[in-house]
All heavy atoms as a GROMACS GRO file, in nm:
protein
  628
    1MET      N    1   0.085  -0.118   0.000
    1MET     CA    2   0.000   0.000   0.000
    1MET      C    3   0.090   0.125   0.000
    1MET      O    4   0.181   0.135   0.081
    1MET     CB    5  -0.089  -0.003   0.124
    1MET     CG    6  -0.182   0.115   0.132
    1MET     SD    7  -0.293   0.103   0.274
    1MET     CE    8  -0.432   0.025   0.194
    2PRO      N    9   0.065   0.222  -0.089
    2PRO     CA   10   0.149   0.342  -0.095
    2PRO      C   11   0.129   0.430   0.028
    2PRO      O   12   0.021   0.435   0.086
    2PRO     CB   13   0.103   0.414  -0.221
    2PRO     CG   14  -0.025   0.351  -0.261
    2PRO     CD   15  -0.036   0.219  -0.191
    3GLN      N   16   0.237   0.497   0.067
    3GLN     CA   17   0.229   0.588   0.180
    3GLN      C   18   0.155   0.714   0.142
    3GLN      O   19   0.158   0.758   0.028
    3GLN     CB   20   0.368   0.625   0.229
    3GLN     CG   21   0.441   0.513   0.296
    3GLN     CD   22   0.575   0.559   0.350
    3GLN    OE1   23   0.630   0.658   0.306
    3GLN    NE2   24   0.627   0.485   0.445
    4THR      N   25   0.090   0.774   0.240
    4THR     CA   26   0.014   0.896   0.220
    4THR      C   27   0.069   1.003   0.313
    4THR      O   28   0.101   0.976   0.428
    4THR     CB   29  -0.135   0.872   0.253
    4THR    OG1   30  -0.185   0.771   0.167
    4THR    CG2   31  -0.216   0.999   0.237
    5GLN      N   32   0.080   1.125   0.261
    5GLN     CA   33   0.115   1.241   0.345
    5GLN      C   34  -0.016   1.303   0.391
    5GLN      O   35  -0.094   1.353   0.311
    5GLN     CB   36   0.197   1.343   0.265
    5GLN     CG   37   0.229   1.470   0.340
    5GLN     CD   38   0.336   1.453   0.446
    5GLN    OE1   39   0.429   1.376   0.429
    5GLN    NE2   40   0.324   1.524   0.554
    6LEU      N   41  -0.044   1.296   0.522
    6LEU     CA   42  -0.170   1.344   0.577
    6LEU      C   43  -0.168   1.496   0.594
    6LEU      O   44  -0.064   1.555   0.621
    6LEU     CB   45  -0.194   1.280   0.713
    6LEU     CG   46  -0.199   1.128   0.717
    6LEU    CD1   47  -0.208   1.080   0.860
    6LEU    CD2   48  -0.316   1.077   0.636
    7ASP      N   49  -0.284   1.556   0.582
    7ASP     CA   50  -0.302   1.699   0.609
    7ASP      C   51  -0.325   1.715   0.758
    7ASP      O   52  -0.436   1.699   0.807
    7ASP     CB   53  -0.420   1.754   0.528
    7ASP     CG   54  -0.450   1.898   0.557
    7ASP    OD1   55  -0.369   1.966   0.625
    7ASP    OD2   56  -0.555   1.946   0.512
    8VAL      N   57  -0.220   1.745   0.832
    8VAL     CA   58  -0.230   1.751   0.978
    8VAL      C   59  -0.328   1.858   1.024
    8VAL      O   60  -0.392   1.844   1.128
    8VAL     CB   61  -0.090   1.769   1.044
    8VAL    CG1   62  -0.037   1.909   1.023
    8VAL    CG2   63  -0.096   1.734   1.190
    9ASP      N   64  -0.343   1.965   0.949
    9ASP     CA   65  -0.435   2.072   0.989
    9ASP      C   66  -0.580   2.023   0.994
    9ASP      O   67  -0.661   2.078   1.068
    9ASP     CB   68  -0.424   2.191   0.896
    9ASP     CG   69  -0.291   2.263   0.912
    9ASP    OD1   70  -0.238   2.265   1.024
    9ASP    OD2   71  -0.239   2.315   0.812
   10ARG      N   72  -0.610   1.920   0.920
   10ARG     CA   73  -0.746   1.865   0.921
   10ARG      C   74  -0.775   1.790   1.051
   10ARG      O   75  -0.887   1.790   1.101
   10ARG     CB   76  -0.765   1.773   0.801
   10ARG     CG   77  -0.903   1.714   0.793
   10ARG     CD   78  -0.922   1.636   0.666
   10ARG     NE   79  -1.051   1.570   0.671
   10ARG     CZ   80  -1.084   1.471   0.593
   10ARG    NH1   81  -1.002   1.428   0.502
   10ARG    NH2   82  -1.203   1.414   0.604
   11TYR      N   83  -0.674   1.724   1.106
   11TYR     CA   84  -0.693   1.638   1.222
   11TYR      C   85  -0.639   1.698   1.352
   11TYR      O   86  -0.682   1.660   1.460
   11TYR     CB   87  -0.630   1.501   1.198
   11TYR     CG   88  -0.679   1.442   1.069
   11TYR    CD1   89  -0.597   1.433   0.958
   11TYR    CD2   90  -0.811   1.401   1.056
   11TYR    CE1   91  -0.645   1.383   0.839
   11TYR    CE2   92  -0.860   1.352   0.937
   11TYR     CZ   93  -0.776   1.342   0.828
   11TYR     OH   94  -0.823   1.294   0.710
   12VAL      N   95  -0.543   1.789   1.340
   12VAL     CA   96  -0.484   1.855   1.457
   12VAL      C   97  -0.480   2.005   1.427
   12VAL      O   98  -0.375   2.061   1.397
   12VAL     CB   99  -0.342   1.802   1.487
   12VAL    CG1  100  -0.289   1.860   1.618
   12VAL    CG2  101  -0.339   1.650   1.491
   13PRO      N  102  -0.595   2.072   1.434
   13PRO     CA  103  -0.600   2.211   1.391
   13PRO      C  104  -0.541   2.311   1.490
   13PRO      O  105  -0.501   2.420   1.450
   13PRO     CB  106  -0.750   2.237   1.371
   13PRO     CG  107  -0.817   2.139   1.461
   13PRO     CD  108  -0.727   2.018   1.465
   14SER      N  109  -0.532   2.275   1.617
   14SER     CA  110  -0.489   2.375   1.715
   14SER      C  111  -0.336   2.377   1.730
   14SER      O  112  -0.270   2.273   1.731
   14SER     CB  113  -0.556   2.350   1.851
   14SER     OG  114  -0.478   2.270   1.934
   15GLU      N  115  -0.284   2.496   1.745
   15GLU     CA  116  -0.140   2.513   1.767
   15GLU      C  117  -0.097   2.450   1.899
   15GLU      O  118   0.014   2.397   1.910
   15GLU     CB  119  -0.102   2.661   1.762
   15GLU     CG  120  -0.096   2.718   1.622
   15GLU     CD  121   0.003   2.645   1.532
   15GLU    OE1  122   0.118   2.618   1.575
   15GLU    OE2  123  -0.035   2.614   1.418
   16TYR      N  124  -0.184   2.455   1.999
   16TYR     CA  125  -0.153   2.393   2.128
   16TYR      C  126  -0.124   2.244   2.112
   16TYR      O  127  -0.024   2.192   2.161
   16TYR     CB  128  -0.269   2.415   2.226
   16TYR     CG  129  -0.252   2.340   2.355
   16TYR    CD1  130  -0.162   2.385   2.452
   16TYR    CD2  131  -0.324   2.223   2.380
   16TYR    CE1  132  -0.145   2.316   2.571
   16TYR    CE2  133  -0.307   2.154   2.499
   16TYR     CZ  134  -0.218   2.200   2.593
   16TYR     OH  135  -0.201   2.131   2.710
   17LEU      N  136  -0.211   2.172   2.040
   17LEU     CA  137  -0.190   2.028   2.018
   17LEU      C  138  -0.068   2.002   1.933
   17LEU      O  139   0.005   1.906   1.956
   17LEU     CB  140  -0.314   1.965   1.955
   17LEU     CG  141  -0.436   1.954   2.047
   17LEU    CD1  142  -0.555   1.898   1.970
   17LEU    CD2  143  -0.405   1.869   2.168
   18LYS      N  144  -0.042   2.087   1.836
   18LYS     CA  145   0.079   2.070   1.754
   18LYS      C  146   0.205   2.084   1.840
   18LYS      O  147   0.301   2.008   1.824
   18LYS     CB  148   0.080   2.171   1.640
   18LYS     CG  149  -0.022   2.138   1.534
   18LYS     CD  150  -0.026   2.243   1.426
   18LYS     CE  151  -0.138   2.211   1.329
   18LYS     NZ  152  -0.161   2.317   1.233
   19ARG      N  153   0.205   2.179   1.932
   19ARG     CA  154   0.321   2.194   2.023
   19ARG      C  155   0.336   2.070   2.110
   19ARG      O  156   0.448   2.026   2.137
   19ARG     CB  157   0.306   2.320   2.108
   19ARG     CG  158   0.331   2.448   2.033
   19ARG     CD  159   0.346   2.568   2.124
   19ARG     NE  160   0.230   2.590   2.210
   19ARG     CZ  161   0.123   2.662   2.179
   19ARG    NH1  162   0.116   2.721   2.062
   19ARG    NH2  163   0.024   2.675   2.265
   20GLN      N  164   0.224   2.013   2.154
   20GLN     CA  165   0.231   1.891   2.234
   20GLN      C  166   0.285   1.773   2.152
   20GLN      O  167   0.358   1.690   2.205
   20GLN     CB  168   0.096   1.858   2.294
   20GLN     CG  169   0.059   1.954   2.406
   20GLN     CD  170  -0.045   1.895   2.497
   20GLN    OE1  171  -0.151   1.854   2.451
   20GLN    NE2  172  -0.016   1.891   2.625
   21LEU      N  173   0.248   1.766   2.025
   21LEU     CA  174   0.304   1.664   1.937
   21LEU      C  175   0.455   1.679   1.928
   21LEU      O  176   0.530   1.583   1.940
   21LEU     CB  177   0.243   1.674   1.796
   21LEU     CG  178   0.103   1.621   1.776
   21LEU    CD1  179   0.050   1.665   1.641
   21LEU    CD2  180   0.101   1.471   1.785
   22LEU      N  181   0.500   1.802   1.905
   22LEU     CA  182   0.643   1.828   1.890
   22LEU      C  183   0.721   1.798   2.018
   22LEU      O  184   0.834   1.750   2.012
   22LEU     CB  185   0.666   1.974   1.849
   22LEU     CG  186   0.628   2.007   1.706
   22LEU    CD1  187   0.629   2.158   1.684
   22LEU    CD2  188   0.722   1.938   1.608
   23SER      N  189   0.661   1.824   2.132
   23SER     CA  190   0.731   1.801   2.259
   23SER      C  191   0.729   1.654   2.302
   23SER      O  192   0.798   1.616   2.395
   23SER     CB  193   0.670   1.888   2.369
   23SER     OG  194   0.541   1.840   2.402
   24GLY      N  195   0.646   1.573   2.237
   24GLY     CA  196   0.635   1.432   2.272
   24GLY      C  197   0.530   1.404   2.377
   24GLY      O  198   0.517   1.290   2.423
   25ASP      N  199   0.454   1.507   2.417
   25ASP     CA  200   0.349   1.488   2.517
   25ASP      C  201   0.231   1.408   2.464
   25ASP      O  202   0.157   1.349   2.542
   25ASP     CB  203   0.299   1.623   2.570
   25ASP     CG  204   0.404   1.695   2.654
   25ASP    OD1  205   0.497   1.629   2.704
   25ASP    OD2  206   0.392   1.817   2.670
   26ILE      N  207   0.210   1.408   2.334
   26ILE     CA  208   0.103   1.331   2.271
   26ILE      C  209   0.167   1.223   2.185
   26ILE      O  210   0.255   1.251   2.105
   26ILE     CB  211   0.013   1.420   2.183
   26ILE    CG1  212  -0.057   1.524   2.269
   26ILE    CG2  213  -0.088   1.336   2.106
   26ILE    CD1  214  -0.140   1.622   2.188
   27GLU      N  215   0.123   1.098   2.203
   27GLU     CA  216   0.179   0.987   2.128
   27GLU      C  217   0.076   0.915   2.042
   27GLU      O  218   0.108   0.820   1.973
   27GLU     CB  219   0.244   0.888   2.223
   27GLU     CG  220   0.360   0.949   2.300
   27GLU     CD  221   0.418   0.855   2.403
   27GLU    OE1  222   0.352   0.756   2.439
   27GLU    OE2  223   0.530   0.882   2.448
   28THR      N  224  -0.051   0.960   2.052
   28THR     CA  225  -0.157   0.900   1.970
   28THR      C  226  -0.253   1.009   1.926
   28THR      O  227  -0.265   1.113   1.990
   28THR     CB  228  -0.238   0.794   2.048
   28THR    OG1  229  -0.305   0.856   2.157
   28THR    CG2  230  -0.150   0.681   2.097
   29LEU      N  231  -0.321   0.982   1.817
   29LEU     CA  232  -0.434   1.064   1.774
   29LEU      C  233  -0.557   0.973   1.780
   29LEU      O  234  -0.559   0.869   1.716
   29LEU     CB  235  -0.416   1.114   1.631
   29LEU     CG  236  -0.300   1.209   1.604
   29LEU    CD1  237  -0.289   1.237   1.455
   29LEU    CD2  238  -0.320   1.339   1.681
   30THR      N  239  -0.655   1.011   1.858
   30THR     CA  240  -0.778   0.933   1.869
   30THR      C  241  -0.888   1.007   1.795
   30THR      O  242  -0.920   1.121   1.828
   30THR     CB  243  -0.817   0.912   2.016
   30THR    OG1  244  -0.709   0.848   2.083
   30THR    CG2  245  -0.941   0.827   2.027
   31LEU      N  246  -0.938   0.944   1.691
   31LEU     CA  247  -1.037   1.005   1.604
   31LEU      C  248  -1.159   0.914   1.592
   31LEU      O  249  -1.158   0.800   1.636
   31LEU     CB  250  -0.976   1.030   1.466
   31LEU     CG  251  -0.846   1.113   1.465
   31LEU    CD1  252  -0.779   1.106   1.330
   31LEU    CD2  253  -0.875   1.257   1.504
   32HIS      N  254  -1.264   0.965   1.527
   32HIS     CA  255  -1.387   0.888   1.509
   32HIS      C  256  -1.382   0.798   1.386
   32HIS      O  257  -1.470   0.716   1.367
   32HIS     CB  258  -1.507   0.981   1.500
   32HIS     CG  259  -1.528   1.058   1.626
   32HIS    ND1  260  -1.576   1.001   1.741
   32HIS    CD2  261  -1.505   1.188   1.656
   32HIS    CE1  262  -1.582   1.092   1.836
   32HIS    NE2  263  -1.540   1.206   1.787
   33GLU      N  264  -1.279   0.817   1.304
   33GLU     CA  265  -1.268   0.736   1.184
   33GLU      C  266  -1.121   0.708   1.155
   33GLU      O  267  -1.033   0.780   1.201
   33GLU     CB  268  -1.330   0.809   1.064
   33GLU     CG  269  -1.260   0.939   1.030
   33GLU     CD  270  -1.327   1.014   0.917
   33GLU    OE1  271  -1.370   0.951   0.822
   33GLU    OE2  272  -1.333   1.137   0.926
   34ARG      N  273  -1.098   0.604   1.080
   34ARG     CA  274  -0.961   0.572   1.039
   34ARG      C  275  -0.922   0.666   0.927
   34ARG      O  276  -0.990   0.675   0.825
   34ARG     CB  277  -0.954   0.427   0.990
   34ARG     CG  278  -0.814   0.383   0.956
   34ARG     CD  279  -0.812   0.240   0.908
   34ARG     NE  280  -0.674   0.198   0.892
   34ARG     CZ  281  -0.624   0.089   0.946
   34ARG    NH1  282  -0.700   0.008   1.016
   34ARG    NH2  283  -0.497   0.059   0.928
   35VAL      N  284  -0.811   0.737   0.947
   35VAL     CA  285  -0.766   0.833   0.846
   35VAL      C  286  -0.628   0.800   0.792
   35VAL      O  287  -0.579   0.867   0.702
   35VAL     CB  288  -0.765   0.977   0.903
   35VAL    CG1  289  -0.905   1.019   0.943
   35VAL    CG2  290  -0.668   0.992   1.017
   36ALA      N  291  -0.564   0.697   0.848
   36ALA     CA  292  -0.428   0.665   0.808
   36ALA      C  293  -0.401   0.517   0.824
   36ALA      O  294  -0.474   0.446   0.893
   36ALA     CB  295  -0.329   0.745   0.892
   37ASP      N  296  -0.293   0.475   0.762
   37ASP     CA  297  -0.243   0.338   0.773
   37ASP      C  298  -0.098   0.344   0.821
   37ASP      O  299  -0.030   0.446   0.801
   37ASP     CB  300  -0.249   0.268   0.638
   37ASP     CG  301  -0.392   0.244   0.592
   37ASP    OD1  302  -0.468   0.183   0.668
   37ASP    OD2  303  -0.427   0.287   0.480
   38PRO      N  304  -0.048   0.236   0.880
   38PRO     CA  305   0.092   0.235   0.918
   38PRO      C  306   0.180   0.269   0.796
   38PRO      O  307   0.155   0.223   0.686
   38PRO     CB  308   0.115   0.091   0.964
   38PRO     CG  309  -0.019   0.050   1.017
   38PRO     CD  310  -0.117   0.114   0.922
   39GLY      N  311   0.277   0.355   0.820
   39GLY     CA  312   0.366   0.401   0.714
   39GLY      C  313   0.329   0.539   0.661
   39GLY      O  314   0.412   0.608   0.603
   40ASP      N  315   0.203   0.580   0.680
   40ASP     CA  316   0.163   0.715   0.639
   40ASP      C  317   0.234   0.817   0.728
   40ASP      O  318   0.270   0.787   0.842
   40ASP     CB  319   0.012   0.734   0.651
   40ASP     CG  320  -0.066   0.654   0.549
   40ASP    OD1  321  -0.006   0.600   0.454
   40ASP    OD2  322  -0.189   0.646   0.564
   41THR      N  323   0.255   0.937   0.676
   41THR     CA  324   0.327   1.039   0.750
   41THR      C  325   0.248   1.169   0.757
   41THR      O  326   0.154   1.190   0.680
   41THR     CB  327   0.463   1.069   0.683
   41THR    OG1  328   0.441   1.114   0.549
   41THR    CG2  329   0.554   0.947   0.683
   42PHE      N  330   0.289   1.255   0.850
   42PHE     CA  331   0.238   1.391   0.857
   42PHE      C  332   0.348   1.479   0.912
   42PHE      O  333   0.443   1.432   0.975
   42PHE     CB  334   0.110   1.400   0.941
   42PHE     CG  335   0.123   1.360   1.085
   42PHE    CD1  336   0.150   1.454   1.183
   42PHE    CD2  337   0.105   1.228   1.124
   42PHE    CE1  338   0.160   1.418   1.316
   42PHE    CE2  339   0.113   1.191   1.256
   42PHE     CZ  340   0.142   1.286   1.354
   43GLU      N  341   0.340   1.608   0.884
   43GLU     CA  342   0.441   1.702   0.929
   43GLU      C  343   0.378   1.808   1.019
   43GLU      O  344   0.265   1.851   0.996
   43GLU     CB  345   0.507   1.772   0.811
   43GLU     CG  346   0.601   1.683   0.734
   43GLU     CD  347   0.683   1.758   0.631
   43GLU    OE1  348   0.687   1.883   0.634
   43GLU    OE2  349   0.744   1.690   0.548
   44VAL      N  350   0.454   1.845   1.121
   44VAL     CA  351   0.415   1.954   1.211
   44VAL      C  352   0.536   2.045   1.223
   44VAL      O  353   0.641   2.003   1.273
   44VAL     CB  354   0.374   1.901   1.350
   44VAL    CG1  355   0.344   2.017   1.444
   44VAL    CG2  356   0.255   1.808   1.340
   45HIS      N  357   0.523   2.166   1.171
   45HIS     CA  358   0.630   2.267   1.179
   45HIS      C  359   0.766   2.208   1.138
   45HIS      O  360   0.866   2.227   1.208
   45HIS     CB  361   0.636   2.329   1.317
   45HIS     CG  362   0.510   2.398   1.357
   45HIS    ND1  363   0.456   2.502   1.286
   45HIS    CD2  364   0.426   2.376   1.461
   45HIS    CE1  365   0.344   2.542   1.344
   45HIS    NE2  366   0.322   2.466   1.450
   46GLY      N  367   0.770   2.134   1.028
   46GLY     CA  368   0.894   2.081   0.975
   46GLY      C  369   0.937   1.947   1.031
   46GLY      O  370   1.030   1.886   0.980
   47ALA      N  371   0.873   1.900   1.136
   47ALA     CA  372   0.904   1.768   1.193
   47ALA      C  373   0.813   1.664   1.130
   47ALA      O  374   0.694   1.687   1.113
   47ALA     CB  375   0.885   1.769   1.344
   48THR      N  376   0.870   1.550   1.093
   48THR     CA  377   0.794   1.443   1.028
   48THR      C  378   0.761   1.334   1.129
   48THR      O  379   0.847   1.290   1.206
   48THR     CB  380   0.873   1.383   0.912
   48THR    OG1  381   0.905   1.488   0.819
   48THR    CG2  382   0.793   1.276   0.839
   49PHE      N  383   0.635   1.290   1.126
   49PHE     CA  384   0.587   1.182   1.211
   49PHE      C  385   0.534   1.071   1.121
   49PHE      O  386   0.477   1.098   1.015
   49PHE     CB  387   0.475   1.232   1.302
   49PHE     CG  388   0.519   1.337   1.400
   49PHE    CD1  389   0.528   1.470   1.363
   49PHE    CD2  390   0.553   1.301   1.529
   49PHE    CE1  391   0.569   1.567   1.453
   49PHE    CE2  392   0.594   1.398   1.621
   49PHE     CZ  393   0.602   1.531   1.582
   50GLU      N  394   0.551   0.946   1.165
   50GLU     CA  395   0.501   0.832   1.089
   50GLU      C  396   0.402   0.753   1.173
   50GLU      O  397   0.427   0.726   1.290
   50GLU     CB  398   0.617   0.741   1.049
   50GLU     CG  399   0.573   0.622   0.965
   50GLU     CD  400   0.690   0.537   0.918
   50GLU    OE1  401   0.795   0.594   0.885
   50GLU    OE2  402   0.673   0.414   0.916
   51ILE      N  403   0.290   0.717   1.110
   51ILE     CA  404   0.191   0.631   1.175
   51ILE      C  405   0.253   0.492   1.188
   51ILE      O  406   0.301   0.435   1.090
   51ILE     CB  407   0.060   0.625   1.094
   51ILE    CG1  408   0.000   0.764   1.074
   51ILE    CG2  409  -0.039   0.528   1.160
   51ILE    CD1  410  -0.044   0.834   1.199
   52THR      N  411   0.253   0.437   1.310
   52THR     CA  412   0.313   0.305   1.333
   52THR      C  413   0.209   0.195   1.350
   52THR      O  414   0.238   0.079   1.326
   52THR     CB  415   0.404   0.308   1.457
   52THR    OG1  416   0.328   0.350   1.571
   52THR    CG2  417   0.521   0.403   1.436
   53ALA      N  418   0.089   0.232   1.395
   53ALA     CA  419  -0.017   0.134   1.414
   53ALA      C  420  -0.151   0.206   1.422
   53ALA      O  421  -0.156   0.324   1.456
   53ALA     CB  422   0.005   0.053   1.542
   54VAL      N  423  -0.257   0.134   1.388
   54VAL     CA  424  -0.392   0.188   1.398
   54VAL      C  425  -0.479   0.080   1.462
   54VAL      O  426  -0.478  -0.035   1.417
   54VAL     CB  427  -0.449   0.225   1.259
   54VAL    CG1  428  -0.590   0.279   1.270
   54VAL    CG2  429  -0.358   0.326   1.187
   55GLU      N  430  -0.550   0.116   1.569
   55GLU     CA  431  -0.635   0.021   1.640
   55GLU      C  432  -0.774   0.079   1.662
   55GLU      O  433  -0.786   0.195   1.698
   55GLU     CB  434  -0.574  -0.013   1.777
   55GLU     CG  435  -0.440  -0.082   1.770
   55GLU     CD  436  -0.383  -0.109   1.908
   55GLU    OE1  437  -0.451  -0.081   2.010
   55GLU    OE2  438  -0.270  -0.159   1.915
   56VAL      N  439  -0.875  -0.005   1.644
   56VAL     CA  440  -1.012   0.034   1.678
   56VAL      C  441  -1.037  -0.014   1.821
   56VAL      O  442  -1.015  -0.132   1.852
   56VAL     CB  443  -1.114  -0.028   1.582
   56VAL    CG1  444  -1.256   0.007   1.624
   56VAL    CG2  445  -1.087   0.017   1.440
   57ARG      N  446  -1.079   0.079   1.906
   57ARG     CA  447  -1.103   0.045   2.047
   57ARG      C  448  -1.243   0.090   2.087
   57ARG      O  449  -1.302   0.176   2.023
   57ARG     CB  450  -1.000   0.113   2.136
   57ARG     CG  451  -0.859   0.064   2.111
   57ARG     CD  452  -0.768   0.112   2.216
   57ARG     NE  453  -0.633   0.063   2.196
   57ARG     CZ  454  -0.529   0.107   2.264
   57ARG    NH1  455  -0.545   0.201   2.355
   57ARG    NH2  456  -0.410   0.058   2.241
   58ASP      N  457  -1.291   0.033   2.194
   58ASP     CA  458  -1.420   0.073   2.249
   58ASP      C  459  -1.406   0.213   2.306
   58ASP      O  460  -1.322   0.239   2.392
   58ASP     CB  461  -1.463  -0.025   2.357
   58ASP     CG  462  -1.603   0.001   2.404
   58ASP    OD1  463  -1.626   0.109   2.465
   58ASP    OD2  464  -1.690  -0.084   2.382
   59ALA      N  465  -1.488   0.304   2.258
   59ALA     CA  466  -1.481   0.444   2.300
   59ALA      C  467  -1.504   0.459   2.451
   59ALA      O  468  -1.444   0.545   2.514
   59ALA     CB  469  -1.580   0.528   2.222
   60ALA      N  470  -1.588   0.376   2.508
   60ALA     CA  471  -1.615   0.385   2.652
   60ALA      C  472  -1.488   0.358   2.733
   60ALA      O  473  -1.465   0.421   2.836
   60ALA     CB  474  -1.725   0.288   2.691
   61ASP      N  475  -1.404   0.266   2.686
   61ASP     CA  476  -1.279   0.236   2.756
   61ASP      C  477  -1.184   0.355   2.753
   61ASP      O  478  -1.102   0.372   2.842
   61ASP     CB  479  -1.210   0.115   2.694
   61ASP     CG  480  -1.286  -0.013   2.719
   61ASP    OD1  481  -1.372  -0.017   2.808
   61ASP    OD2  482  -1.260  -0.111   2.646
   62LEU      N  483  -1.195   0.436   2.648
   62LEU     CA  484  -1.107   0.551   2.632
   62LEU      C  485  -1.169   0.680   2.682
   62LEU      O  486  -1.104   0.784   2.686
   62LEU     CB  487  -1.070   0.569   2.484
   62LEU     CG  488  -0.995   0.453   2.419
   62LEU    CD1  489  -0.984   0.476   2.269
   62LEU    CD2  490  -0.857   0.438   2.481
   63GLY      N  491  -1.297   0.675   2.716
   63GLY     CA  492  -1.366   0.796   2.757
   63GLY      C  493  -1.395   0.889   2.641
   63GLY      O  494  -1.408   1.010   2.658
   64VAL      N  495  -1.407   0.833   2.520
   64VAL     CA  496  -1.432   0.911   2.400
   64VAL      C  497  -1.570   0.876   2.348
   64VAL      O  498  -1.593   0.764   2.304
   64VAL     CB  499  -1.327   0.880   2.290
   64VAL    CG1  500  -1.356   0.960   2.165
   64VAL    CG2  501  -1.188   0.909   2.342
   65PRO      N  502  -1.665   0.971   2.352
   65PRO     CA  503  -1.798   0.940   2.299
   65PRO      C  504  -1.796   0.930   2.147
   65PRO      O  505  -1.726   1.004   2.080
   65PRO     CB  506  -1.882   1.060   2.345
   65PRO     CG  507  -1.784   1.170   2.362
   65PRO     CD  508  -1.654   1.106   2.403
   66ASP      N  509  -1.872   0.837   2.095
   66ASP     CA  510  -1.880   0.820   1.950
   66ASP      C  511  -2.013   0.756   1.917
   66ASP      O  512  -2.069   0.682   1.997
   66ASP     CB  513  -1.764   0.734   1.900
   66ASP     CG  514  -1.755   0.736   1.749
   66ASP    OD1  515  -1.728   0.842   1.692
   66ASP    OD2  516  -1.775   0.630   1.688
   67GLU      N  517  -2.062   0.783   1.798
   67GLU     CA  518  -2.193   0.732   1.759
   67GLU      C  519  -2.200   0.580   1.760
   67GLU      O  520  -2.299   0.524   1.802
   67GLU     CB  521  -2.228   0.783   1.619
   67GLU     CG  522  -2.247   0.934   1.614
   67GLU     CD  523  -2.261   0.984   1.473
   67GLU    OE1  524  -2.270   0.903   1.380
   67GLU    OE2  525  -2.262   1.106   1.456
   68ASP      N  526  -2.096   0.513   1.712
   68ASP     CA  527  -2.103   0.368   1.703
   68ASP      C  528  -2.029   0.297   1.817
   68ASP      O  529  -2.017   0.176   1.817
   68ASP     CB  530  -2.053   0.318   1.568
   68ASP     CG  531  -1.906   0.347   1.546
   68ASP    OD1  532  -1.839   0.397   1.639
   68ASP    OD2  533  -1.857   0.318   1.436
   69GLY      N  534  -1.980   0.374   1.914
   69GLY     CA  535  -1.914   0.314   2.027
   69GLY      C  536  -1.768   0.283   2.007
   69GLY      O  537  -1.705   0.224   2.093
   70ASN      N  538  -1.711   0.321   1.892
   70ASN     CA  539  -1.571   0.293   1.865
   70ASN      C  540  -1.491   0.422   1.852
   70ASN      O  541  -1.544   0.526   1.816
   70ASN     CB  542  -1.554   0.212   1.736
   70ASN     CG  543  -1.606   0.072   1.750
   70ASN    OD1  544  -1.596   0.011   1.856
   70ASN    ND2  545  -1.664   0.019   1.645
   71ALA      N  546  -1.364   0.410   1.882
   71ALA     CA  547  -1.269   0.518   1.859
   71ALA      C  548  -1.151   0.455   1.786
   71ALA      O  549  -1.114   0.341   1.813
   71ALA     CB  550  -1.224   0.580   1.990
   72VAL      N  551  -1.093   0.529   1.694
   72VAL     CA  552  -0.979   0.479   1.618
   72VAL      C  553  -0.854   0.549   1.667
   72VAL      O  554  -0.842   0.671   1.658
   72VAL     CB  555  -0.998   0.500   1.466
   72VAL    CG1  556  -0.881   0.440   1.390
   72VAL    CG2  557  -1.130   0.439   1.420
   73VAL      N  558  -0.763   0.470   1.723
   73VAL     CA  559  -0.640   0.525   1.780
   73VAL      C  560  -0.528   0.508   1.678
   73VAL      O  561  -0.500   0.398   1.632
   73VAL     CB  562  -0.604   0.455   1.912
   73VAL    CG1  563  -0.478   0.516   1.973
   73VAL    CG2  564  -0.720   0.460   2.010
   74HIS      N  565  -0.465   0.620   1.642
   74HIS     CA  566  -0.353   0.622   1.548
   74HIS      C  567  -0.225   0.645   1.629
   74HIS      O  568  -0.209   0.751   1.688
   74HIS     CB  569  -0.371   0.734   1.446
   74HIS     CG  570  -0.493   0.719   1.361
   74HIS    ND1  571  -0.620   0.748   1.408
   74HIS    CD2  572  -0.508   0.680   1.234
   74HIS    CE1  573  -0.707   0.726   1.312
   74HIS    NE2  574  -0.643   0.684   1.205
   75PHE      N  575  -0.139   0.545   1.634
   75PHE     CA  576  -0.011   0.557   1.704
   75PHE      C  577   0.092   0.610   1.606
   75PHE      O  578   0.092   0.576   1.488
   75PHE     CB  579   0.034   0.420   1.755
   75PHE     CG  580  -0.057   0.361   1.858
   75PHE    CD1  581  -0.169   0.286   1.819
   75PHE    CD2  582  -0.035   0.381   1.993
   75PHE    CE1  583  -0.254   0.231   1.914
   75PHE    CE2  584  -0.120   0.326   2.088
   75PHE     CZ  585  -0.230   0.251   2.048
   76PHE      N  586   0.184   0.693   1.656
   76PHE     CA  587   0.285   0.748   1.567
   76PHE      C  588   0.415   0.771   1.642
   76PHE      O  589   0.421   0.767   1.765
   76PHE     CB  590   0.237   0.881   1.506
   76PHE     CG  591   0.206   0.987   1.608
   76PHE    CD1  592   0.306   1.069   1.657
   76PHE    CD2  593   0.079   1.003   1.657
   76PHE    CE1  594   0.278   1.165   1.752
   76PHE    CE2  595   0.049   1.099   1.752
   76PHE     CZ  596   0.150   1.182   1.799
   77GLU      N  597   0.521   0.793   1.565
   77GLU     CA  598   0.650   0.830   1.622
   77GLU      C  599   0.715   0.934   1.533
   77GLU      O  600   0.687   0.941   1.413
   77GLU     CB  601   0.741   0.709   1.637
   77GLU     CG  602   0.781   0.643   1.508
   77GLU     CD  603   0.868   0.520   1.529
   77GLU    OE1  604   0.860   0.456   1.634
   77GLU    OE2  605   0.943   0.488   1.436
   78ARG      N  606   0.797   1.017   1.594
   78ARG     CA  607   0.870   1.120   1.520
   78ARG      C  608   0.986   1.054   1.448
   78ARG      O  609   1.063   0.980   1.510
   78ARG     CB  610   0.918   1.229   1.616
   78ARG     CG  611   0.977   1.347   1.544
   78ARG     CD  612   1.005   1.458   1.643
   78ARG     NE  613   1.062   1.572   1.576
   78ARG     CZ  614   1.077   1.689   1.633
   78ARG    NH1  615   1.041   1.708   1.758
   78ARG    NH2  616   1.128   1.789   1.566
   79VAL      N  617   0.998   1.079   1.319
   79VAL     CA  618   1.104   1.016   1.240
   79VAL      C  619   1.205   1.117   1.186
   79VAL      O  620   1.312   1.079   1.140
   79VAL     CB  621   1.047   0.929   1.126
   79VAL    CG1  622   0.973   0.810   1.182
   79VAL    CG2  623   0.959   1.010   1.034
   80ALA      N  624   1.173   1.245   1.188
   80ALA     CA  625   1.268   1.347   1.140
   80ALA      C  626   1.229   1.483   1.195
   80ALA      O  627   1.118   1.509   1.230
   80ALA     CB  628   1.270   1.352   0.989
   0.00000   0.00000   0.00000
């Protein structure tokens, strides 16, 4: 599967969250839908991050409300 460069502004629009990504305080993106696959990348202020895993979890376990009861957790690591 080809890698995709994600539009981080679509999923992480706030500068506060971007700073947390850069500092390493955030290690996952939890969304209502799957937006990436392992190997996909995104950039924040010149730093590149790669999606390492994607898991569907029960939203109640994560404290994330969702219509169908699921949350999609995107794990990533900084690669450059």
